[in-house]
N, C-alpha and C positions, 0 to 999 in steps of 0.2 A: 504493500500500500504506500510505502514511503515514496517509491519512484513515481507514483501517480500524481503526487502533489509537488515533486521537486521543482523548484524554480518558479512556482506559481504564487507563492506567498512569502518569498524571502524578503525580509525587511518590512513586512506588513505592520502597519501601525494604526492607532486610533484615527489619525488624520486620513489615512487611506480608507478606513471604514466609513468615515463621513462622506467621502467622495463616492464610494460605492453605493452608499445608502441613497444619496440624492439621485445618482444615475439610475439605480434600480427602480426607484419610485417613478421617475419620469418615463422610463421604458415600459414599466407596468401600465401606466396611464395610456401610453400609445398602444400597447398590446391588447387591451380589453376590447375596444370596439372592433379591432381587426380580427381578433379571435372569433367573436360572434359573427362577424360578416363572412369570414371564410367558411365557417361551419354552415351557415345558411346557404351560401353559394354552393357548397359541396353536397347539399341535399339532406343535411342532418340538423338536429335541434341546436340552437345557439349555445346552450350550456356545455355541449360536448367540445366546442372550441375553447371554452373557458377551462374545462378540465385539462385539455391538452396543453394549454398555455402554462398552467402552473405545475403540472406533473412533469411533462416532457421538458419544460423550460428549466426546472430545477436540476433534473438529471443530466441534461446536455451540458449545462454550465459546470456541474460537479464532476462529470466523468469524461467530457469531451477533450479534444486536443487543442482547442483554441481558448486563450484566456478571456476573450471578449465576446465569444459567440452567444447570441441570444436565439434560443430555439422555440418552436411553436408551430401552429398551423400557418401555412403560407399560400399565397396565390397560385404558385406553380402547381400545387397539388389539386386545385379546384376541379379542372376537367377530368382528371384521373379518378378522383374520389367520387365525383358526381356520376361518372360512368359506372363505377363499381356499385354504388347505391342503387342506381336505376336497374342494372342488370342482375345484381345478386342480393341486394338488400343491406341494411345497416349492420345486422349481425355478422354477415359475411365480410363486411368492410373491416370489422374488428379483427377477424381471423387473418385477413389479408395483411393488415397492418402489423400484426404480431409476426407473421411469416416474413414480412419485409425486414422487421427488426432483426430476426435471426440471420437473414441473408447479409445485412449490413455488418453484423458482428463477425460473420465468417469472412467477409471481405477485409475487415480490419485485421483479424487474426492471421490471415494469409498474406497480409501486407500488400493489398491491391489498391491502397489509397492513391499511390502515385500514378496508377493507370488512368485515372480520371483526367489527368492533364493532357492525355492524347486525344481527347474528344475535340475536334476542330471548332474554333470559335464561330464560324458561320453556322454550324449545326446548333450550338447552344443559343446563339442569338435568334436563329430561325424558329426554333421551337418555343423560346421564351416569348417572342413577339406573337407567335400563334396563340399561345396560352393567354396572352394579354387581350387579344381580339375576342377570344371565347369568354373571358371574364367580363369584359366591357359590354358585349352584346347580351350576356346573361343577366345583366342588371337593368336592361332597358324596361323590362316588364314592371319591376318594382319602382323604377323612376317614374313611369307613366301611371302606375297604379292599376295595371291591367288585371282583370279577374278571369277566373276559370282557365288559367294558363297551366298547361301540362309540361313538365320538364322532360326533355329528350336527351339522349346521349350525344347526338350529332348536331353540328352547327346548323346545317340547312334546315333540319326539322324544327329547331328552336326559332330560327328566323321566320319560318312559315307560321309558327304558333303566334308570334308577335303580330305579324301582318293580319292574320285571321281575326285576332281579338283587339286590334287597334281601336275599334269603336267603343271599347269599354274603358278607355282612358279616363282617369279621375283628375279633375282640375286641382283638387286640394293636395293630391299626392305629388303632382307636378310642381305645385307651389312649394311644398315642403322640401322636395328634392332640390329645387333651385336655390332655396335659402341655405340649405346644408352645403351645397356646392360652392356658393359664393363665400360662405364663412370659411370653408376649408381652404379656399384659394387665397383669401386676403389675410387670414390669421398669421401665417408665417411672416408676412410683410409688416403687419402692425404689431403683433405680439409674438416675436420669434421664439420665445421660450414656451409658448402654449401649443400643444399638439393640435394641428388643424383638424384632424379627424374627430377628436373628442369635442372640440369647440363646435364644429358643424353639427354633430349629432345632438349635443345638449341644447344649443340655441334653437335648432329646427324642431326638436321634440317639445320644448317649452311653448313655442309659438303654436304648434299643432294642437297641443293639449289645451291651451287657454282660449284659442280663437276658433278652432273647428274640431273639437273633440268628437271622436266617433266617426269622422269622415274619411279617415285613412286607416289602412291595415297596419297593425302593430305586431311586435313579436308575440304578444299575448294572444291576439286574435288568430294569428297564423300557426303558432307552435305551442301555445299554452304558457302558463307562468314559468319563469325561470326559477328553479328551486334554490333557496338560499341555504342549502345543506351540503355537506361533503358528499362526493360521489360514492355510490355503492360499489363494493368490490364484487366482481362476478367473473368466473372463469368461462371464457367462450367455449362453446361446444365444438371441439376440434376432432374431426373424423378424417379417415383416409380419403373419402370421397370429396370432402371440402378442400383438402390439401391439393388434390388433383385438379379440382375445379378452379382454385384460386392461385395456383402457382404462377400463372402468367401475370395477372394483375399485381401480385406480391413482388414479382421481379421488377416490374416497371416502377412500382412505388419505391423499391430499394434503390434502383439505379438513379431515378430522379432525385430522391432524397440525398443520395451520396454526392451527386453532382452539385446540387444546390448548397449543401452544407459546406463542401470544400471550396466552392466559389466564394461563399460568404467568408470563410476562414482566410482565403487569399486576400479578399478586400480588407479584412481586419489587419492582416499582416502589412499591407501597403500603407494603411493609415497609422500604424503604430510602430513600424519598423521592427516587427517581431517575426517569429517563425512558428507556425503551428505544426502539430504532429498529425499528419493526415490519417494514419492508421488508427491512432487512438481516437481521433474525431469520429471515424466510422464506427468504432466499437461503442463510443458514448451515444451516438445517434441510434445505434442498434438497440442498446439496452433501454433507452427512452421509449423506443417504439415497441419493444416487447412488453414493458410495464404498463404503458398508457392504456392499451385496450382492456386491461383488467378493470379499469375504472371508467370505461365507456368513451375514452378519448380517441380521436382520429389520428392518422399518421402526422408526424411532425418532422421538421428539418431546420437547418439554420436559416434565419431570416436576415437577408442582407440589409434591408432598411433599418430594422430594429437593432441589428448589430452595429451599424454605423451610428445610430442615435446613441447607443450605449457608450461608444468611444467618444463622441463629440461632447457628451455631457459629463465626461471626466472619469469614467470607470477605470480602475487600475487592476482589477482581478476578477475571477469568476464569481466572487461574492455578489457583485452587482446583478448578475444573471439569476442567482439564487434569490436575492431580495425581490427582483422583478416577479418571480414565480409566487413568492409568499404574498406580495402585494395584490396580485391577481386573485389569489385565494381569499384573502381578507375582504377584498372588494365584493367578491361573489357572495360571501356570507352576510355582508352588511347591506349591500345595495341591489341585490337581485330583484326584489319587487319593483323597484323604480325602473330598472333596465327593461322590464317586461313591457313598459309603455312606449318604448322607442318605436317610431314608425319605420316600416321597411323602406319607405321612400327616403328617410334620413340616412339610411345605411348604404343605399345604392350608390350615391356619389363617392362615398369612401372607397368602394371597390373600383369604381370607374377611374378615380385618380390613381389608385394603386396600379391598375392595369396600364394606364398611360405612362407612369413612371417606370414600370418594368419592361415596357416595350422596346426600350433602347432605340428609339426612332432615329437618332443621329448616327449611331453605329450601323443601323440597318440601311439607311440611305447611303452612307459612305461606301459600304461594301457593294451595294447594288450599282452605284455609279462607276465602280472599278471595271465592270463588265468583264470579269474573269471567271474562271472555274468556281471560285469562291462565291461569286454572285449567284451562279446557278445552284450551288449547294444550298445557299441561304434561302432562295426563293422557293425551291422545291420542298425543303424542310418546313418552311412557313406554311405553304399551301396545304401540305399533307397534314400538318398539325391541326389546321383549322377545319379542313373538309373531311378528314378521315379519323386518324387517331395519333396520339403522341408516339405510341409504340412503333407504328409503321413509319412515321415521319423520321424518327431517330434512326431506325434501321436503314431506310433508304438513304437518308442524309449521310450516314457513316459510310455505307457502301460506295455511294457516289464520290464522296471525298477521297476514299482510298483509291478508287479507279483513277480519278483526276490526278492524285498525287503520283500514282504509279506511272501515268502518262508523262507527267512533267519530269519525273526521275529518269524515265527511259530516254527522254531527249537529252539528258545529261551524259549518257554514255556515248563516247566518241571513239571510234576505231579508225585509226589513221595508218596508212602504209607509209613507211619511212625508209630512207637509205642514208649512208654517210655523206655528208656535204663536204667534198674535198676542195671547195672553193675557199674554205676557211681552214686555218691552221689546226684547229681542234679536231676537225673531222667528225664532229658529232652528227648523229642521225637527225635528219630534218624531213618534214613532209614535202617541202618544195623541191627536194633533191630527186623526187620520183616524178617522171613525166614520160610521155609516149616514146621518146627516143633514148630514155635512160632508165633502165630497170634491169633487175637480175633475173634470169630465167631459172636459177637454181635455189636462190635464197630469198625468202620473203620475211620482212620485218614489220611488225605491227605494234603501234603504241595504243594501249587500251586505257581510257580514262573514264572513271565513273563506276557505280555499283553494277555488278553483274547479277541481276535479279530477274524475276519472272517478267517484268515489263520491258526488259532490255535484252534478254538472253537471245531472242531470235535475231535481233539486229546484229549482235556479235557474231552469230553463226553465219549469217548471210554475208557479212563483210569478209570473213575468212575463207568462205567456200571457194572463192576464185583461185586461191593458192592450191587448194586441194585438187581442183579440176585441172590445173596446169601441171599437176604431178611434180611439184618442185621437191628438191632434196631436203631442204631445211626450213622450218617455220620457227621464227623467233618472236615470242610474245613478251612485250615490255609491259609489266603489270604493277609497276610501283605506285600507280594512282588508282588502283582498284581496291576500295576499302573492304568490300565483302562480296560474297556470292551466296545466294540462297539455293534451295534444292533444285529449282528450275534452272538457274544459272549453272549449277553443278551438272545437270543432265545435258545441257547444250554444250558445255565445255568438254564433257566426257565424249560427246559425239564427235566433236572436232578432233580430239586427240586420237580416238580409235580409227576414224576415217583416214587421217593423215598417216598414221602408223601402218594401216592396212595396205597402203600403196608403197610402203618401204621408206617413208619419210621419217625425219627426226625432229622432235619438238624440243626447243630450248626456251626456258622461261627465265626472265630477269626481274630483279627489283622487288620480289614478293615481300610484302610486309609481314610481321609476325602473326597478326590476327588471321590474315588470309592463308598463311602457311599452315597454321594449326587447322584451319577448316579443310584445306586440301589433304592434310595428313589424316584427318578424321574420316573423310569420305573416300579415301583410297586413291584419289587422283595423283597425289604426290608420288606414291610408289609406282603408279601406272606410267607416269611421265619418266620417272627415274631420278633418284636423288642427285646423280652426277650431271643431270641436265638442268639444274637450277643454278643461276649465277647472280651475284650481286649487281654486276654492271653489264651493260650492253656490249661493250668492247670485248670483254672476255668471251661472251657468247658468240660474237662474230669470229673471233680467233678460232673457236671450236668449230663453227659452221664451215669455215674455209677448208677444214681438213676433210669434209665430206664431199667436196666438189668433184664433179666428173671433168677432168682436165680436157678430155676430147671435146666436150661441149663448150668449154671455155675458149678454145682456139677459134679465132675468127669472130668471137662475140662482138657485136656492135653496140651493146647496151652500156658496157663500161660502168657497172655499178660500183666496183671497187678498184682502187689503184692497181691491185695485184692482177685483176682481170685485164686491165689496160696493158700492163707489162707483158702478161702472158700472150696477149693477142699480137703484140709487136715483136716479141723476142722468141716466141715459141718455147717458153720454158715452163717448168712445173710450178705449181702454185706455192709461193713461199709463205712463211708465217706472217700473219697480219698483226699490225699494231695500231688499233683504232683507239682514239681517245675515250676514256671512261666518261659515262654520263649517268 
């Protein structure tokens, strides 16, 4: 246990506790309306969001890998959780959340936290912007006060529902929502220390209560009174059939939770010049999501906006996150009856503003304007998130990103035929030394630059095949700038070796780096080429290659690739030892 808290509370003092206390209370004030709003948007009762905020919030701060992380329900989860509730029901959502927690713990135990960084930014921005659109449109009905609205899993169906019921719009709901929205927007400018969401909800609720009470739908009329008691402990009914049914949603919840929590931790690192422990963060998130369902809470993750607020208000340790959770609990016990009177129209602008802020519209527009492969990945991920599902969007986005990356990397592989340039004293090999009137019919030298992997392996083989077809005696491969080869590259490389050797040729390899050498030894190609055929420098390989020349073919040769060939052609002598400059 000692290692769990090492470095988190060193030098902690009463002064630090005061700062954490202030920060925790402020973040708690911010968290309460958001927790209820996210729960409602996810298709469950608002108190479940409150339960999640204080239980998961405390556990994530206590056990996570970031000193400043604030955990709880977030907007990113809304479409996923709503889809699970619609398709499987609330009870199954609890089981899916618990399973997601187990997956997160396993990811942390097996040290998979660092893998999250390999998810391309266009994919994360694409699905985040897509989620923002879903959240925003999902609040239009509450903003307008529409009645008899049925929630659907898919975006198009929800839009159709709004269009069909647009005639049921309630003037008082619209007025309440507009008041809430205006207060939310102007509060940060007028009273920067007051949370805009809280101010908007309180002011609009008071106006609706005193001036047109009973004219707008409230939490109480839609979901019943919020209980001002501690949540009941209950063990979800977990069966093999449920596990099989929910493993897909649980995996999506775990992946999204892992991504969001680690992104939030990275933001906190940037703001505080600290370093989080990604694997411990996943374990902390996992434990929180395992425990929360036993109290009726929904899945939770790191909340970027609340974490940033935590830092800006002076937090110095995880104590602030724990205080935030305790404050949410105390508020629930004391003020739940009052919260039940909040109009749904007052809460709709809160989520709309959250959706706008999380959409990252500037980054979205910037990537689109680039008109590159990243732009395509972004747009496709965004559209699939909105019109299909987050699961499909991320899968397609990742595959497309990998394909485009492979294409770009394949273009980095350059295979160039070279010969010694005797116009210069060094005699080093150069590509311009090879032309139609100057080439060697018996020795081919190729410089290979770039990774030899599945996207470029065929390019490599096609470039070398001409030497095989001409049945040359020696093939020299300069591979000092080949960082690695994968199994596909290994297969194509092996084909070249075997084809060239089958016609009686000899392959010499130069400049192989240690990592590539180990790979060649492990896959057997090193032994197949022959240990004696590897050389540190090209000059040494050329010396060896000249000993394989057929002198009869060299006599009268008009290509003059080497000085020795020129001398042989003029003087009718045997090929002497070559001394080419090392490179």
